[in-house]
N, C-alpha and C positions, 0 to 999 in steps of 0.2 A: 615534965621537968621544968622547974622555974628558970628564969633567965640567969640568976646568979649561979645555980648549979651547972647550967650549960656552959657558962664562961669558965668556971673552975675545971670542968671536965676537959674543955678544949685546951686550956692552958696546961693541964696535966699531960695531955697527948703531945703537945708541942715540946714540953720539956723532955719527955721520954724519947721522942723521935730525934730530938736535937742531940742527945747524949749517946745515941746508939753507936756502937763500935762495929767495924766490919770484921774484926777478929773474933773468933769463937770464944765463948765463955770458958771453955776447957783450957784453951791455950792462954787466955788472960790469967787464969788461976795458976797455971804452971810457971808463968813468966817471972823472972827475977829482974830487979831494977839495975841491971848492969849497963854502964855507959860504954861507948866505943873505946874510950881511952883506957878504961879498966880491962877490957877484953884484950887490947893490944899489949898492955903491960903484963898481964898474967894469962897467957894463952892456955897453959896446961891446967891451971886450977879452975878456969872458967869453961873449959871444954865440956859440952853436953848440957850446959845451962840454957834454958829456953829464954829467948829475948824477943821483944817486939821493938823493932827499929824501923825507921822510915827515912825518906829523903827523895832527892831528885835523881832520876836515871841519867847516868853518864853514857853508858853503852850497854848493849846486849850482845852476847857472843854465844856460839854453840860449838861444841867439840863432839867427839865420838862418845864422851862420857855424859853428855847432857848440856844443859844451858846454864849460863851465868849472867847475872845482871850486876854491873858495876854501879854503885850508888854513892852519891854525895850525901852523907848522913846529915839529917836535920832534926831538931827537937820535935817531939810529938805533942799535939794538943790532947785535950781530954777525950776526944773520939779516936785517938791514935792517928790523927791526920797530921802530916808533916807541916811545919812552919815553912812558908815559901821564901823566907829570907836566907839566901845562901851564905850571908855573913855570919850566921849563927852555927854553922857547921863545925864539928870537931874532927872531921876527917872523912875517910871513905871506907866502904865495906863491900863485900861480894855476897850476893844472894845466889845460892847454888841449888840447882834442880837436876835430878837424874833424867828429866825429860827435856825435849826440845822446847825452847822458849822463842817464839817468833818475834824478831826485832820490830816488826810492824805492830804487833800487839803491845809491846813494851818499848815505845819510842823514847829517844833521847829527850830530856827536858821534862817529862811527866813525873808527877809525884806518886810514890808508892809507899805502902806499909807492908813489912814482912814479919812473919812470926815463925820461929823454929829454933832448934838447938844450935849452939855455937860449935863449929868444927875445928877451931884453932885459928891460926894466922898463916897467911900465905905471903911470901916475899915475891914481888914482881917489879919489873922496871917501870918507872913512871918518870918521863922526861929526864932521863939520864941518871936517876938515882933508884935505889931499891926502896920500895914502899911496903910497909907491913899492913896488909888488908885482913881484918877479921872476916871470917867466913861463916855465914849463917845458912844452914840447910833449910830450904823453904818447906814449911808444912802448910802455911797459908800465906797468900799474897793478895793485896788489894791495890788496884790501880785507881787513883783518884782522877775524876773527870776534871778537865780544865774548866774553870769558872768563867762565865762571860762577865764582861765589865759592866758595872752599873753606871748609867748615865742619868742625869737629872736635867729637867728643863722647867722653866717657869710658865705656867699656863694662865693666860689672862682671858679665857673664854667667859664672856659675861653670863651671869645667871646661874651657873652650876658649880664652879670650883675655881678658887684662886689659891695658888700655892705650888709648892714643889711636891713631886711624887716620883718614885723610881720607874725607870723603864730599862729593859735589858736588850742588848743587841746579841743575837745568837751567833755571831761570828761571820756573817756575810749574807745571809738570805733574808733577814728581816728583824723587826723590832717587836718586843712583847711589852704590853702595858698592863700591869696587873690591877687595873681598877679604872682606868680612864677611857680606854678605847675598846673594851669588850673582848680583849684577847689579842691575837696576832695581827700585826699590821705590816705589810710589805714595805721595803725601804723607800720605794717611790711615793708612798703615802705618809712618810714620816713628817710630822708637823713642823720640824725645824728646817 
């Protein structure tokens, strides 16, 4: 394989892997583009419609009937990943499961994407008022991992590299340098 063909092949793989959705193709084909506001306004006519919604977990609760995840709805990107800006939300919804949902597995603040049919709207008290929550029956759920923050530093090591390049902090145990230090480096060995 020539270098040009190899580069084209690798770019193709990168594009395909970057666009992969965690939701099955079957559910994506069934889903209709209903918004949270449309479901709240027309609960009877939208009942049974398959939607793909996402957002930030507010809380996870369990009853004798199963588990519920209260979600602050956020717009989805092209991979069905929720936008992390809470100011873009149009409201809240409940993701419903007939099974137990462990609050430790679905912790407050994490981003999720849910696919399944709408079950109507439920009125519940929220800070002294009644709030209309659209309810989605979970057929598939995806919990997005928390991304580590990107840090950049300026390297002035003579003879081999001058410039900025990314390094990732894994949340407490160490730093990862994807090109400069040959892999994982413990925090005490961090160059800054």
